[in-house]
C-alpha positions as CSV (number, residue, x, y, z in Angstrom):
1,M,31.5,2.1,21.8
2,R,28.7,4.5,22.0
3,Q,29.2,5.9,18.4
4,F,29.1,2.2,17.3
5,F,25.8,1.7,19.1
6,K,24.2,4.9,17.6
7,L,25.3,3.6,14.2
8,L,23.7,0.3,14.8
9,L,20.3,1.9,16.0
10,V,20.3,4.0,12.9
11,A,21.0,1.2,10.5
12,T,18.4,-0.9,11.9
13,F,15.8,2.0,11.9
14,L,16.4,2.4,7.8
15,V,16.4,-1.4,7.4
16,M,12.9,-1.5,9.1
17,A,11.6,1.5,7.5
18,T,12.7,0.3,4.0
19,S,10.9,-3.1,4.6
20,L,7.6,-1.5,5.8
21,V,7.8,1.0,2.3
22,G,8.6,-2.3,0.4
23,C,5.6,-4.2,2.1
24,G,3.0,-1.4,2.1
25,G,0.5,-0.9,-0.4
26,R,-0.1,-4.6,-1.1
27,D,-3.0,-6.3,0.4
28,E,-1.9,-10.1,1.1
29,A,-5.7,-11.1,1.1
30,L,-5.6,-10.4,-2.8
31,V,-2.3,-12.9,-3.3
32,G,-3.5,-16.0,-5.5
33,T,-5.5,-16.9,-8.2
34,W,-9.2,-15.9,-8.4
35,T,-11.6,-17.1,-10.9
36,W,-14.4,-15.0,-12.7
37,D,-18.1,-16.7,-13.0
38,G,-16.4,-20.3,-12.1
39,N,-15.0,-20.4,-15.5
40,P,-11.2,-21.4,-15.4
41,D,-10.3,-19.6,-18.6
42,Y,-11.2,-16.3,-17.0
43,L,-8.4,-15.6,-14.0
44,F,-7.0,-12.8,-12.1
45,T,-3.7,-13.7,-10.5
46,F,-2.2,-11.6,-7.9
47,N,1.5,-12.3,-7.2
48,S,2.9,-11.0,-3.8
49,D,5.6,-9.3,-5.6
50,G,3.0,-6.8,-6.9
51,T,3.0,-8.3,-10.3
52,G,0.1,-10.3,-11.9
53,R,-2.0,-11.4,-15.0
54,R,-5.5,-11.9,-15.8
55,G,-7.0,-13.2,-19.1
56,G,-10.0,-14.7,-20.8
57,G,-8.3,-17.5,-22.5
58,A,-4.7,-18.5,-23.9
59,N,-5.1,-15.8,-26.6
60,H,-5.6,-12.7,-24.5
61,I,-3.4,-12.4,-21.5
62,E,-2.7,-9.2,-19.7
63,T,0.2,-8.9,-17.3
64,F,0.0,-6.0,-14.6
65,T,1.7,-4.4,-11.3
66,W,-0.8,-3.9,-8.7
67,S,-1.3,-2.1,-5.2
68,T,-3.8,-1.3,-2.9
69,S,-4.6,2.0,-0.4
70,G,-7.5,1.2,1.9
71,D,-10.2,-0.2,-0.2
72,T,-8.9,0.7,-3.6
73,L,-7.2,-1.4,-5.8
74,R,-4.8,-0.1,-8.7
75,V,-3.9,-2.2,-11.5
76,N,-1.4,-0.8,-14.0
77,L,-1.5,-2.8,-17.4
78,D,1.8,-3.7,-19.2
79,N,0.0,-4.5,-22.1
80,A,-3.1,-2.3,-23.2
81,P,-6.4,-4.5,-23.5
82,F,-7.7,-5.3,-26.7
83,L,-10.9,-3.5,-26.6
84,F,-9.9,-0.4,-24.3
85,D,-6.8,1.7,-24.3
86,V,-6.7,1.7,-20.6
87,R,-3.5,1.3,-18.6
88,N,-4.1,2.3,-15.1
89,E,-7.2,0.8,-13.6
90,R,-8.7,1.8,-10.2
91,W,-11.3,-0.5,-8.5
92,N,-12.8,-0.6,-5.2
93,Y,-12.6,-4.0,-3.8
94,T,-13.4,-6.4,-0.9
95,V,-12.2,-9.7,-0.1
96,R,-14.6,-11.7,2.1
97,G,-13.5,-15.4,2.7
98,N,-13.3,-16.8,-0.9
99,T,-15.0,-14.0,-2.7
100,L,-13.1,-11.0,-4.4
101,T,-15.6,-8.4,-5.7
102,I,-14.4,-5.3,-7.6
103,D,-16.1,-2.4,-8.5
104,S,-14.9,0.0,-11.3
105,L,-13.8,3.6,-10.1
106,Q,-13.3,4.4,-13.7
107,T,-16.8,5.3,-14.3
108,A,-19.2,7.7,-12.5
109,N,-21.9,5.4,-11.5
110,R,-20.4,2.8,-8.9
111,G,-21.6,-0.8,-9.5
112,E,-21.9,-0.2,-13.5
113,I,-18.7,-2.3,-13.9
114,M,-18.5,-5.1,-11.2
115,F,-17.3,-8.2,-11.1
116,T,-17.1,-11.1,-8.5
117,Y,-14.2,-13.8,-8.5
118,T,-13.8,-17.0,-6.3
119,R,-10.3,-18.1,-5.0
120,R,-9.1,-21.0,-6.8
């Protein structure tokens, strides 16, 4: 009987650890759809499963996976943008209420490429 409880305890611990690893690295405050500059054609959508899409109109949609660590947002594009061949983007981000601000970490000067989105 004692062996059974030990196994049950170990199994419970493994399930909890796996759940925490699966949820880690995603900021639930990002989940949802965000519009850039109030334009409904320029969207950034973060799904709770770590996938997303963004686009500037019907002809230009990018799909991606995303994760966070501290105040860093990583976006790994499935298809490269038409202007740049960057597949792995890093952004400093903040969510305050219904406002998402992202600041590129791909450039040496912070604030050089910064966008503000509003929750839709």
